[in-house]
PDB file of N, H, CA, C and O in Angstrom:
ATOM      1  N   UNK A   1     -62.637  83.224  18.236  1.00  0.00           N
ATOM      2  CA  UNK A   1     -63.381  82.953  17.028  1.00  0.00           C
ATOM      3  C   UNK A   1     -64.810  82.649  17.432  1.00  0.00           C
ATOM      4  O   UNK A   1     -65.007  82.319  18.601  1.00  0.00           O
ATOM      5  N   UNK A   2     -65.777  82.722  16.627  1.00  0.00           N
ATOM      6  H   UNK A   2     -65.617  82.990  15.677  1.00  0.00           H
ATOM      7  CA  UNK A   2     -65.700  83.314  15.294  1.00  0.00           C
ATOM      8  C   UNK A   2     -65.689  84.833  15.370  1.00  0.00           C
ATOM      9  O   UNK A   2     -66.053  85.411  16.393  1.00  0.00           O
ATOM     10  N   UNK A   3     -65.280  85.463  14.310  1.00  0.00           N
ATOM     11  H   UNK A   3     -64.984  84.993  13.479  1.00  0.00           H
ATOM     12  CA  UNK A   3     -65.316  86.918  14.222  1.00  0.00           C
ATOM     13  C   UNK A   3     -65.751  87.283  12.814  1.00  0.00           C
ATOM     14  O   UNK A   3     -64.977  87.072  11.880  1.00  0.00           O
ATOM     15  N   UNK A   4     -66.925  87.808  12.617  1.00  0.00           N
ATOM     16  H   UNK A   4     -67.554  87.979  13.376  1.00  0.00           H
ATOM     17  CA  UNK A   4     -67.889  88.295  13.611  1.00  0.00           C
ATOM     18  C   UNK A   4     -68.592  87.154  14.336  1.00  0.00           C
ATOM     19  O   UNK A   4     -68.659  86.031  13.836  1.00  0.00           O
ATOM     20  N   UNK A   5     -69.115  87.459  15.520  1.00  0.00           N
ATOM     21  H   UNK A   5     -69.061  88.372  15.926  1.00  0.00           H
ATOM     22  CA  UNK A   5     -69.781  86.466  16.363  1.00  0.00           C
ATOM     23  C   UNK A   5     -71.203  86.914  16.673  1.00  0.00           C
ATOM     24  O   UNK A   5     -71.520  88.103  16.630  1.00  0.00           O
ATOM     25  N   UNK A   6     -72.052  85.942  16.984  1.00  0.00           N
ATOM     26  H   UNK A   6     -71.795  84.976  17.019  1.00  0.00           H
ATOM     27  CA  UNK A   6     -73.446  86.247  17.282  1.00  0.00           C
ATOM     28  C   UNK A   6     -73.797  85.971  18.749  1.00  0.00           C
ATOM     29  O   UNK A   6     -74.295  86.858  19.442  1.00  0.00           O
ATOM     30  N   UNK A   7     -73.543  84.755  19.221  1.00  0.00           N
ATOM     31  H   UNK A   7     -73.138  84.035  18.658  1.00  0.00           H
ATOM     32  CA  UNK A   7     -73.942  84.363  20.574  1.00  0.00           C
ATOM     33  C   UNK A   7     -72.771  84.006  21.490  1.00  0.00           C
ATOM     34  O   UNK A   7     -72.724  84.433  22.644  1.00  0.00           O
ATOM     35  N   UNK A   8     -71.836  83.226  20.971  1.00  0.00           N
ATOM     36  H   UNK A   8     -71.874  82.879  20.034  1.00  0.00           H
ATOM     37  CA  UNK A   8     -70.733  82.706  21.777  1.00  0.00           C
ATOM     38  C   UNK A   8     -69.406  83.109  21.150  1.00  0.00           C
ATOM     39  O   UNK A   8     -69.214  82.989  19.940  1.00  0.00           O
ATOM     40  N   UNK A   9     -68.495  83.587  21.986  1.00  0.00           N
ATOM     41  H   UNK A   9     -68.651  83.684  22.969  1.00  0.00           H
ATOM     42  CA  UNK A   9     -67.141  83.898  21.564  1.00  0.00           C
ATOM     43  C   UNK A   9     -66.234  82.839  22.170  1.00  0.00           C
ATOM     44  O   UNK A   9     -66.207  82.672  23.389  1.00  0.00           O
ATOM     45  N   UNK A  10     -65.496  82.126  21.339  1.00  0.00           N
ATOM     46  H   UNK A  10     -65.518  82.261  20.348  1.00  0.00           H
ATOM     47  CA  UNK A  10     -64.602  81.065  21.809  1.00  0.00           C
ATOM     48  C   UNK A  10     -63.169  81.581  21.803  1.00  0.00           C
ATOM     49  O   UNK A  10     -62.719  82.204  20.842  1.00  0.00           O
ATOM     50  N   UNK A  11     -62.466  81.308  22.892  1.00  0.00           N
ATOM     51  H   UNK A  11     -62.831  80.801  23.673  1.00  0.00           H
ATOM     52  CA  UNK A  11     -61.098  81.786  23.047  1.00  0.00           C
ATOM     53  C   UNK A  11     -60.214  80.587  23.350  1.00  0.00           C
ATOM     54  O   UNK A  11     -60.507  79.805  24.254  1.00  0.00           O
ATOM     55  N   UNK A  12     -59.130  80.444  22.592  1.00  0.00           N
ATOM     56  H   UNK A  12     -58.893  81.080  21.858  1.00  0.00           H
ATOM     57  CA  UNK A  12     -58.177  79.353  22.806  1.00  0.00           C
ATOM     58  C   UNK A  12     -56.776  79.922  22.881  1.00  0.00           C
ATOM     59  O   UNK A  12     -56.397  80.773  22.076  1.00  0.00           O
ATOM     60  N   UNK A  13     -56.009  79.451  23.851  1.00  0.00           N
ATOM     61  H   UNK A  13     -56.317  78.760  24.505  1.00  0.00           H
ATOM     62  CA  UNK A  13     -54.614  79.854  24.007  1.00  0.00           C
ATOM     63  C   UNK A  13     -53.737  78.629  23.805  1.00  0.00           C
ATOM     64  O   UNK A  13     -54.179  77.504  24.038  1.00  0.00           O
ATOM     65  N   UNK A  14     -52.498  78.839  23.373  1.00  0.00           N
ATOM     66  H   UNK A  14     -52.140  79.753  23.184  1.00  0.00           H
ATOM     67  CA  UNK A  14     -51.591  77.718  23.146  1.00  0.00           C
ATOM     68  C   UNK A  14     -50.969  77.205  24.440  1.00  0.00           C
ATOM     69  O   UNK A  14     -50.545  76.051  24.505  1.00  0.00           O
ATOM     70  N   UNK A  15     -50.909  78.045  25.469  1.00  0.00           N
ATOM     71  H   UNK A  15     -51.253  78.982  25.416  1.00  0.00           H
ATOM     72  CA  UNK A  15     -50.378  77.562  26.743  1.00  0.00           C
ATOM     73  C   UNK A  15     -51.523  76.979  27.572  1.00  0.00           C
ATOM     74  O   UNK A  15     -52.692  77.175  27.238  1.00  0.00           O
ATOM     75  N   UNK A  16     -51.208  76.294  28.608  1.00  0.00           N
ATOM     76  H   UNK A  16     -50.258  76.135  28.880  1.00  0.00           H
ATOM     77  CA  UNK A  16     -52.232  75.677  29.455  1.00  0.00           C
ATOM     78  C   UNK A  16     -52.248  76.365  30.818  1.00  0.00           C
ATOM     79  O   UNK A  16     -52.252  75.706  31.858  1.00  0.00           O
ATOM     80  N   UNK A  17     -52.259  77.695  30.799  1.00  0.00           N
ATOM     81  H   UNK A  17     -52.256  78.230  29.955  1.00  0.00           H
ATOM     82  CA  UNK A  17     -52.236  78.475  32.029  1.00  0.00           C
ATOM     83  C   UNK A  17     -53.557  79.189  32.213  1.00  0.00           C
ATOM     84  O   UNK A  17     -54.353  79.304  31.280  1.00  0.00           O
ATOM     85  N   UNK A  18     -53.782  79.667  33.423  1.00  0.00           N
ATOM     86  H   UNK A  18     -53.136  79.574  34.180  1.00  0.00           H
ATOM     87  CA  UNK A  18     -54.993  80.437  33.714  1.00  0.00           C
ATOM     88  C   UNK A  18     -55.060  81.651  32.806  1.00  0.00           C
ATOM     89  O   UNK A  18     -54.046  82.304  32.557  1.00  0.00           O
ATOM     90  N   UNK A  19     -56.257  81.956  32.310  1.00  0.00           N
ATOM     91  H   UNK A  19     -57.080  81.426  32.512  1.00  0.00           H
ATOM     92  CA  UNK A  19     -56.424  83.135  31.471  1.00  0.00           C
ATOM     93  C   UNK A  19     -57.600  83.961  31.947  1.00  0.00           C
ATOM     94  O   UNK A  19     -58.572  83.445  32.498  1.00  0.00           O
ATOM     95  N   UNK A  20     -57.484  85.258  31.719  1.00  0.00           N
ATOM     96  H   UNK A  20     -56.694  85.677  31.271  1.00  0.00           H
ATOM     97  CA  UNK A  20     -58.542  86.207  32.036  1.00  0.00           C
ATOM     98  C   UNK A  20     -58.882  86.947  30.750  1.00  0.00           C
ATOM     99  O   UNK A  20     -58.009  87.539  30.116  1.00  0.00           O
ATOM    100  N   UNK A  21     -60.156  86.911  30.369  1.00  0.00           N
ATOM    101  H   UNK A  21     -60.866  86.430  30.884  1.00  0.00           H
ATOM    102  CA  UNK A  21     -60.617  87.612  29.166  1.00  0.00           C
ATOM    103  C   UNK A  21     -61.532  88.750  29.595  1.00  0.00           C
ATOM    104  O   UNK A  21     -62.414  88.568  30.435  1.00  0.00           O
ATOM    105  N   UNK A  22     -61.316  89.923  29.011  1.00  0.00           N
ATOM    106  H   UNK A  22     -60.600  90.070  28.328  1.00  0.00           H
ATOM    107  CA  UNK A  22     -62.110  91.102  29.332  1.00  0.00           C
ATOM    108  C   UNK A  22     -62.626  91.712  28.041  1.00  0.00           C
ATOM    109  O   UNK A  22     -61.880  91.877  27.076  1.00  0.00           O
ATOM    110  N   UNK A  23     -63.921  92.047  28.034  1.00  0.00           N
ATOM    111  H   UNK A  23     -64.526  91.913  28.818  1.00  0.00           H
ATOM    112  CA  UNK A  23     -64.527  92.722  26.895  1.00  0.00           C
ATOM    113  C   UNK A  23     -64.792  94.163  27.303  1.00  0.00           C
ATOM    114  O   UNK A  23     -65.365  94.430  28.360  1.00  0.00           O
ATOM    115  N   UNK A  24     -64.362  95.096  26.440  1.00  0.00           N
ATOM    116  H   UNK A  24     -63.897  94.879  25.581  1.00  0.00           H
ATOM    117  CA  UNK A  24     -64.639  96.510  26.649  1.00  0.00           C
ATOM    118  C   UNK A  24     -65.211  97.093  25.360  1.00  0.00           C
ATOM    119  O   UNK A  24     -65.046  96.530  24.278  1.00  0.00           O
ATOM    120  N   UNK A  25     -65.882  98.225  25.499  1.00  0.00           N
ATOM    121  H   UNK A  25     -66.016  98.682  26.378  1.00  0.00           H
ATOM    122  CA  UNK A  25     -66.370  98.936  24.314  1.00  0.00           C
ATOM    123  C   UNK A  25     -65.194  99.669  23.679  1.00  0.00           C
ATOM    124  O   UNK A  25     -64.106  99.719  24.254  1.00  0.00           O
ATOM    125  N   UNK A  26     -65.407 100.232  22.505  1.00  0.00           N
ATOM    126  H   UNK A  26     -66.290 100.191  22.038  1.00  0.00           H
ATOM    127  CA  UNK A  26     -64.349 100.992  21.845  1.00  0.00           C
ATOM    128  C   UNK A  26     -63.980 102.245  22.620  1.00  0.00           C
ATOM    129  O   UNK A  26     -62.889 102.788  22.443  1.00  0.00           O
ATOM    130  N   UNK A  27     -64.885 102.709  23.481  1.00  0.00           N
ATOM    131  H   UNK A  27     -65.771 102.267  23.625  1.00  0.00           H
ATOM    132  CA  UNK A  27     -64.596 103.882  24.305  1.00  0.00           C
ATOM    133  C   UNK A  27     -63.917 103.511  25.623  1.00  0.00           C
ATOM    134  O   UNK A  27     -63.597 104.390  26.422  1.00  0.00           O
ATOM    135  N   UNK A  28     -63.693 102.201  25.857  1.00  0.00           N
ATOM    136  H   UNK A  28     -63.953 101.487  25.208  1.00  0.00           H
ATOM    137  CA  UNK A  28     -63.008 101.747  27.057  1.00  0.00           C
ATOM    138  C   UNK A  28     -63.922 101.354  28.194  1.00  0.00           C
ATOM    139  O   UNK A  28     -63.437 101.024  29.276  1.00  0.00           O
ATOM    140  N   UNK A  29     -65.239 101.376  27.990  1.00  0.00           N
ATOM    141  H   UNK A  29     -65.634 101.644  27.111  1.00  0.00           H
ATOM    142  CA  UNK A  29     -66.182 100.997  29.038  1.00  0.00           C
ATOM    143  C   UNK A  29     -66.142  99.484  29.254  1.00  0.00           C
ATOM    144  O   UNK A  29     -66.236  98.708  28.303  1.00  0.00           O
ATOM    145  N   UNK A  30     -66.000  99.071  30.535  1.00  0.00           N
ATOM    146  H   UNK A  30     -65.924  99.702  31.307  1.00  0.00           H
ATOM    147  CA  UNK A  30     -65.986  97.650  30.888  1.00  0.00           C
ATOM    148  C   UNK A  30     -67.341  97.020  30.572  1.00  0.00           C
ATOM    149  O   UNK A  30     -68.387  97.564  30.925  1.00  0.00           O
ATOM    150  N   UNK A  31     -67.310  95.861  29.901  1.00  0.00           N
ATOM    151  H   UNK A  31     -66.460  95.418  29.615  1.00  0.00           H
ATOM    152  CA  UNK A  31     -68.536  95.135  29.561  1.00  0.00           C
ATOM    153  C   UNK A  31     -68.630  93.835  30.358  1.00  0.00           C
ATOM    154  O   UNK A  31     -69.634  93.582  31.023  1.00  0.00           O
ATOM    155  N   UNK A  32     -67.573  93.004  30.289  1.00  0.00           N
ATOM    156  H   UNK A  32     -66.757  93.210  29.748  1.00  0.00           H
ATOM    157  CA  UNK A  32     -67.605  91.698  30.953  1.00  0.00           C
ATOM    158  C   UNK A  32     -66.189  91.183  31.129  1.00  0.00           C
ATOM    159  O   UNK A  32     -65.261  91.610  30.442  1.00  0.00           O
ATOM    160  N   UNK A  33     -66.045  90.246  32.075  1.00  0.00           N
ATOM    161  H   UNK A  33     -66.800  89.900  32.632  1.00  0.00           H
ATOM    162  CA  UNK A  33     -64.762  89.606  32.308  1.00  0.00           C
ATOM    163  C   UNK A  33     -65.011  88.168  32.742  1.00  0.00           C
ATOM    164  O   UNK A  33     -66.018  87.866  33.382  1.00  0.00           O
ATOM    165  N   UNK A  34     -64.083  87.289  32.388  1.00  0.00           N
ATOM    166  H   UNK A  34     -63.265  87.534  31.868  1.00  0.00           H
ATOM    167  CA  UNK A  34     -64.216  85.883  32.768  1.00  0.00           C
ATOM    168  C   UNK A  34     -62.826  85.297  32.963  1.00  0.00           C
ATOM    169  O   UNK A  34     -61.889  85.630  32.239  1.00  0.00           O
ATOM    170  N   UNK A  35     -62.707  84.408  33.965  1.00  0.00           N
ATOM    171  H   UNK A  35     -63.469  84.137  34.554  1.00  0.00           H
ATOM    172  CA  UNK A  35     -61.438  83.745  34.266  1.00  0.00           C
ATOM    173  C   UNK A  35     -61.622  82.236  34.096  1.00  0.00           C
ATOM    174  O   UNK A  35     -62.633  81.677  34.522  1.00  0.00           O
ATOM    175  N   UNK A  36     -60.643  81.586  33.475  1.00  0.00           N
ATOM    176  H   UNK A  36     -59.822  82.040  33.129  1.00  0.00           H
ATOM    177  CA  UNK A  36     -60.637  80.132  33.304  1.00  0.00           C
ATOM    178  C   UNK A  36     -59.274  79.599  33.708  1.00  0.00           C
ATOM    179  O   UNK A  36     -58.266  80.297  33.593  1.00  0.00           O
ATOM    180  N   UNK A  37     -59.247  78.368  34.180  1.00  0.00           N
ATOM    181  H   UNK A  37     -60.065  77.801  34.274  1.00  0.00           H
ATOM    182  CA  UNK A  37     -57.986  77.780  34.615  1.00  0.00           C
ATOM    183  C   UNK A  37     -57.375  76.859  33.563  1.00  0.00           C
ATOM    184  O   UNK A  37     -56.410  76.152  33.851  1.00  0.00           O
ATOM    185  N   UNK A  38     -57.923  76.859  32.349  1.00  0.00           N
ATOM    186  H   UNK A  38     -58.707  77.434  32.116  1.00  0.00           H
ATOM    187  CA  UNK A  38     -57.329  76.052  31.287  1.00  0.00           C
ATOM    188  C   UNK A  38     -57.161  76.899  30.030  1.00  0.00           C
ATOM    189  O   UNK A  38     -57.321  78.118  30.086  1.00  0.00           O
ATOM    190  N   UNK A  39     -56.846  76.278  28.909  1.00  0.00           N
ATOM    191  H   UNK A  39     -56.716  75.287  28.865  1.00  0.00           H
ATOM    192  CA  UNK A  39     -56.484  77.027  27.705  1.00  0.00           C
ATOM    193  C   UNK A  39     -57.658  77.326  26.769  1.00  0.00           C
ATOM    194  O   UNK A  39     -57.444  77.884  25.693  1.00  0.00           O
ATOM    195  N   UNK A  40     -58.877  76.977  27.141  1.00  0.00           N
ATOM    196  H   UNK A  40     -59.051  76.524  28.016  1.00  0.00           H
ATOM    197  CA  UNK A  40     -60.038  77.294  26.309  1.00  0.00           C
ATOM    198  C   UNK A  40     -61.126  77.944  27.147  1.00  0.00           C
ATOM    199  O   UNK A  40     -61.253  77.681  28.343  1.00  0.00           O
ATOM    200  N   UNK A  41     -61.908  78.797  26.497  1.00  0.00           N
ATOM    201  H   UNK A  41     -61.805  79.010  25.526  1.00  0.00           H
ATOM    202  CA  UNK A  41     -62.967  79.519  27.199  1.00  0.00           C
ATOM    203  C   UNK A  41     -64.060  79.868  26.211  1.00  0.00           C
ATOM    204  O   UNK A  41     -63.800  80.056  25.023  1.00  0.00           O
ATOM    205  N   UNK A  42     -65.287  79.955  26.705  1.00  0.00           N
ATOM    206  H   UNK A  42     -65.499  79.802  27.671  1.00  0.00           H
ATOM    207  CA  UNK A  42     -66.410  80.455  25.921  1.00  0.00           C
ATOM    208  C   UNK A  42     -67.056  81.596  26.687  1.00  0.00           C
ATOM    209  O   UNK A  42     -67.309  81.489  27.887  1.00  0.00           O
ATOM    210  N   UNK A  43     -67.322  82.701  25.977  1.00  0.00           N
ATOM    211  H   UNK A  43     -67.117  82.789  25.002  1.00  0.00           H
ATOM    212  CA  UNK A  43     -68.010  83.835  26.585  1.00  0.00           C
ATOM    213  C   UNK A  43     -69.328  84.051  25.854  1.00  0.00           C
ATOM    214  O   UNK A  43     -69.364  84.128  24.626  1.00  0.00           O
ATOM    215  N   UNK A  44     -70.412  84.148  26.622  1.00  0.00           N
ATOM    216  H   UNK A  44     -70.383  84.086  27.620  1.00  0.00           H
ATOM    217  CA  UNK A  44     -71.726  84.404  26.049  1.00  0.00           C
ATOM    218  C   UNK A  44     -71.842  85.903  25.780  1.00  0.00           C
ATOM    219  O   UNK A  44     -71.789  86.718  26.700  1.00  0.00           O
ATOM    220  N   UNK A  45     -72.002  86.251  24.502  1.00  0.00           N
ATOM    221  H   UNK A  45     -72.045  85.588  23.754  1.00  0.00           H
ATOM    222  CA  UNK A  45     -72.121  87.659  24.120  1.00  0.00           C
ATOM    223  C   UNK A  45     -73.501  87.962  23.555  1.00  0.00           C
ATOM    224  O   UNK A  45     -73.703  88.987  22.904  1.00  0.00           O
ATOM    225  N   UNK A  46     -74.436  87.076  23.804  1.00  0.00           N
ATOM    226  H   UNK A  46     -74.271  86.243  24.332  1.00  0.00           H
ATOM    227  CA  UNK A  46     -75.791  87.210  23.269  1.00  0.00           C
ATOM    228  C   UNK A  46     -76.441  88.529  23.683  1.00  0.00           C
ATOM    229  O   UNK A  46     -77.196  89.102  22.898  1.00  0.00           O
ATOM    230  N   UNK A  47     -76.176  89.021  24.876  1.00  0.00           N
ATOM    231  H   UNK A  47     -75.563  88.556  25.514  1.00  0.00           H
ATOM    232  CA  UNK A  47     -76.814  90.235  25.381  1.00  0.00           C
ATOM    233  C   UNK A  47     -76.173  91.539  24.921  1.00  0.00           C
ATOM    234  O   UNK A  47     -76.685  92.618  25.220  1.00  0.00           O
ATOM    235  N   UNK A  48     -75.062  91.453  24.198  1.00  0.00           N
ATOM    236  H   UNK A  48     -74.646  90.577  23.955  1.00  0.00           H
ATOM    237  CA  UNK A  48     -74.393  92.679  23.744  1.00  0.00           C
ATOM    238  C   UNK A  48     -75.133  93.309  22.568  1.00  0.00           C
ATOM    239  O   UNK A  48     -75.711  92.611  21.735  1.00  0.00           O
ATOM    240  N   UNK A  49     -75.106  94.622  22.516  1.00  0.00           N
ATOM    241  H   UNK A  49     -74.637  95.189  23.193  1.00  0.00           H
ATOM    242  CA  UNK A  49     -75.642  95.355  21.377  1.00  0.00           C
ATOM    243  C   UNK A  49     -74.732  95.114  20.176  1.00  0.00           C
ATOM    244  O   UNK A  49     -73.510  95.133  20.331  1.00  0.00           O
ATOM    245  N   UNK A  50     -75.286  94.888  18.986  1.00  0.00           N
ATOM    246  H   UNK A  50     -76.278  94.872  18.860  1.00  0.00           H
ATOM    247  CA  UNK A  50     -74.430  94.696  17.809  1.00  0.00           C
ATOM    248  C   UNK A  50     -73.461  95.861  17.632  1.00  0.00           C
ATOM    249  O   UNK A  50     -73.830  97.023  17.801  1.00  0.00           O
ATOM    250  N   UNK A  51     -72.225  95.532  17.291  1.00  0.00           N
ATOM    251  H   UNK A  51     -71.925  94.588  17.154  1.00  0.00           H
ATOM    252  CA  UNK A  51     -71.199  96.554  17.096  1.00  0.00           C
ATOM    253  C   UNK A  51     -69.818  95.969  17.288  1.00  0.00           C
ATOM    254  O   UNK A  51     -69.656  94.750  17.340  1.00  0.00           O
ATOM    255  N   UNK A  52     -68.815  96.836  17.394  1.00  0.00           N
ATOM    256  H   UNK A  52     -68.947  97.826  17.352  1.00  0.00           H
ATOM    257  CA  UNK A  52     -67.433  96.415  17.552  1.00  0.00           C
ATOM    258  C   UNK A  52     -67.017  96.559  19.016  1.00  0.00           C
ATOM    259  O   UNK A  52     -67.381  97.522  19.691  1.00  0.00           O
ATOM    260  N   UNK A  53     -66.244  95.574  19.492  1.00  0.00           N
ATOM    261  H   UNK A  53     -65.948  94.792  18.944  1.00  0.00           H
ATOM    262  CA  UNK A  53     -65.773  95.530  20.869  1.00  0.00           C
ATOM    263  C   UNK A  53     -64.299  95.155  20.888  1.00  0.00           C
ATOM    264  O   UNK A  53     -63.744  94.724  19.877  1.00  0.00           O
ATOM    265  N   UNK A  54     -63.676  95.321  22.038  1.00  0.00           N
ATOM    266  H   UNK A  54     -64.127  95.671  22.859  1.00  0.00           H
ATOM    267  CA  UNK A  54     -62.278  94.949  22.220  1.00  0.00           C
ATOM    268  C   UNK A  54     -62.207  93.810  23.229  1.00  0.00           C
ATOM    269  O   UNK A  54     -62.780  93.887  24.316  1.00  0.00           O
ATOM    270  N   UNK A  55     -61.492  92.752  22.851  1.00  0.00           N
ATOM    271  H   UNK A  55     -61.026  92.689  21.969  1.00  0.00           H
ATOM    272  CA  UNK A  55     -61.265  91.603  23.714  1.00  0.00           C
ATOM    273  C   UNK A  55     -59.805  91.600  24.122  1.00  0.00           C
ATOM    274  O   UNK A  55     -58.917  91.594  23.270  1.00  0.00           O
ATOM    275  N   UNK A  56     -59.551  91.605  25.435  1.00  0.00           N
ATOM    276  H   UNK A  56     -60.272  91.609  26.127  1.00  0.00           H
ATOM    277  CA  UNK A  56     -58.198  91.518  25.963  1.00  0.00           C
ATOM    278  C   UNK A  56     -58.070  90.203  26.712  1.00  0.00           C
ATOM    279  O   UNK A  56     -58.865  89.911  27.605  1.00  0.00           O
ATOM    280  N   UNK A  57     -57.064  89.405  26.345  1.00  0.00           N
ATOM    281  H   UNK A  57     -56.418  89.642  25.619  1.00  0.00           H
ATOM    282  CA  UNK A  57     -56.833  88.115  27.001  1.00  0.00           C
ATOM    283  C   UNK A  57     -55.441  88.153  27.614  1.00  0.00           C
ATOM    284  O   UNK A  57     -54.456  88.437  26.932  1.00  0.00           O
ATOM    285  N   UNK A  58     -55.372  87.861  28.924  1.00  0.00           N
ATOM    286  H   UNK A  58     -56.172  87.630  29.478  1.00  0.00           H
ATOM    287  CA  UNK A  58     -54.106  87.808  29.634  1.00  0.00           C
ATOM    288  C   UNK A  58     -53.891  86.385  30.139  1.00  0.00           C
ATOM    289  O   UNK A  58     -54.774  85.793  30.760  1.00  0.00           O
ATOM    290  N   UNK A  59     -52.693  85.841  29.861  1.00  0.00           N
ATOM    291  H   UNK A  59     -51.976  86.321  29.357  1.00  0.00           H
ATOM    292  CA  UNK A  59     -52.381  84.474  30.275  1.00  0.00           C
ATOM    293  C   UNK A  59     -50.867  84.294  30.333  1.00  0.00           C
ATOM    294  O   UNK A  59     -50.153  84.659  29.399  1.00  0.00           O
ATOM    295  N   UNK A  60     -50.392  83.734  31.425  1.00  0.00           N
ATOM    296  H   UNK A  60     -50.972  83.438  32.184  1.00  0.00           H
ATOM    297  CA  UNK A  60     -48.973  83.431  31.553  1.00  0.00           C
ATOM    298  C   UNK A  60     -48.059  84.624  31.379  1.00  0.00           C
ATOM    299  O   UNK A  60     -46.958  84.477  30.850  1.00  0.00           O
ATOM    300  N   UNK A  61     -48.483  85.799  31.809  1.00  0.00           N
ATOM    301  H   UNK A  61     -49.377  85.918  32.239  1.00  0.00           H
ATOM    302  CA  UNK A  61     -47.661  86.991  31.712  1.00  0.00           C
ATOM    303  C   UNK A  61     -47.717  87.690  30.368  1.00  0.00           C
ATOM    304  O   UNK A  61     -47.041  88.699  30.170  1.00  0.00           O
ATOM    305  N   UNK A  62     -48.515  87.171  29.436  1.00  0.00           N
ATOM    306  H   UNK A  62     -49.065  86.351  29.597  1.00  0.00           H
ATOM    307  CA  UNK A  62     -48.641  87.843  28.141  1.00  0.00           C
ATOM    308  C   UNK A  62     -50.065  88.369  27.963  1.00  0.00           C
ATOM    309  O   UNK A  62     -51.000  87.926  28.629  1.00  0.00           O
ATOM    310  N   UNK A  63     -50.199  89.324  27.045  1.00  0.00           N
ATOM    311  H   UNK A  63     -49.439  89.684  26.504  1.00  0.00           H
ATOM    312  CA  UNK A  63     -51.495  89.956  26.809  1.00  0.00           C
ATOM    313  C   UNK A  63     -51.740  90.022  25.304  1.00  0.00           C
ATOM    314  O   UNK A  63     -50.845  90.353  24.525  1.00  0.00           O
ATOM    315  N   UNK A  64     -52.961  89.702  24.918  1.00  0.00           N
ATOM    316  H   UNK A  64     -53.688  89.433  25.551  1.00  0.00           H
ATOM    317  CA  UNK A  64     -53.376  89.804  23.518  1.00  0.00           C
ATOM    318  C   UNK A  64     -54.621  90.682  23.463  1.00  0.00           C
ATOM    319  O   UNK A  64     -55.552  90.502  24.249  1.00  0.00           O
ATOM    320  N   UNK A  65     -54.634  91.632  22.533  1.00  0.00           N
ATOM    321  H   UNK A  65     -53.878  91.778  21.895  1.00  0.00           H
ATOM    322  CA  UNK A  65     -55.763  92.531  22.370  1.00  0.00           C
ATOM    323  C   UNK A  65     -56.269  92.403  20.931  1.00  0.00           C
ATOM    324  O   UNK A  65     -55.511  92.578  19.977  1.00  0.00           O
ATOM    325  N   UNK A  66     -57.557  92.095  20.792  1.00  0.00           N
ATOM    326  H   UNK A  66     -58.173  91.953  21.567  1.00  0.00           H
ATOM    327  CA  UNK A  66     -58.173  91.920  19.469  1.00  0.00           C
ATOM    328  C   UNK A  66     -59.511  92.637  19.431  1.00  0.00           C
ATOM    329  O   UNK A  66     -60.196  92.746  20.448  1.00  0.00           O
ATOM    330  N   UNK A  67     -59.874  93.117  18.270  1.00  0.00           N
ATOM    331  H   UNK A  67     -59.317  93.029  17.444  1.00  0.00           H
ATOM    332  CA  UNK A  67     -61.221  93.655  18.075  1.00  0.00           C
ATOM    333  C   UNK A  67     -62.096  92.537  17.543  1.00  0.00           C
ATOM    334  O   UNK A  67     -61.633  91.665  16.808  1.00  0.00           O
ATOM    335  N   UNK A  68     -63.374  92.573  17.922  1.00  0.00           N
ATOM    336  H   UNK A  68     -63.750  93.282  18.519  1.00  0.00           H
ATOM    337  CA  UNK A  68     -64.327  91.630  17.340  1.00  0.00           C
ATOM    338  C   UNK A  68     -65.650  92.331  17.109  1.00  0.00           C
ATOM    339  O   UNK A  68     -65.944  93.354  17.727  1.00  0.00           O
ATOM    340  N   UNK A  69     -66.440  91.771  16.215  1.00  0.00           N
ATOM    341  H   UNK A  69     -66.201  90.940  15.713  1.00  0.00           H
ATOM    342  CA  UNK A  69     -67.732  92.335  15.856  1.00  0.00           C
ATOM    343  C   UNK A  69     -68.828  91.427  16.380  1.00  0.00           C
ATOM    344  O   UNK A  69     -68.809  90.217  16.152  1.00  0.00           O
ATOM    345  N   UNK A  70     -69.794  92.024  17.092  1.00  0.00           N
ATOM    346  H   UNK A  70     -69.810  93.007  17.278  1.00  0.00           H
ATOM    347  CA  UNK A  70     -70.980  91.312  17.550  1.00  0.00           C
ATOM    348  C   UNK A  70     -72.084  91.603  16.526  1.00  0.00           C
ATOM    349  O   UNK A  70     -72.437  92.756  16.277  1.00  0.00           O
ATOM    350  N   UNK A  71     -72.614  90.532  15.945  1.00  0.00           N
ATOM    351  H   UNK A  71     -72.327  89.596  16.147  1.00  0.00           H
ATOM    352  CA  UNK A  71     -73.689  90.694  14.960  1.00  0.00           C
ATOM    353  C   UNK A  71     -75.029  90.895  15.632  1.00  0.00           C
ATOM    354  O   UNK A  71     -76.043  91.048  14.952  1.00  0.00           O
TER     355      UNK A  71
END
C-alpha cells in the first residue's frame, strides 16, 4: 500500500520471516529488488516513470504477485 503510490511503497506480511520484494515492468524487465529480515518493508519508487508495475513478494515459501500504479 498505497496503490496507487507516489514515492514510497509499503509492504507488510502476516508472517515474521525474511521477505524479498521485486519490482518488474509489465513486459518483465527487472526494475528493483529488496530483502528484509522482518515482516515490513518500504521501497522508494520515487525514481520510477509513472505507470503500472508488478510487485512480487516471496516470504516463507509463498509468493504474492500484485500490480501497482506509480503516479
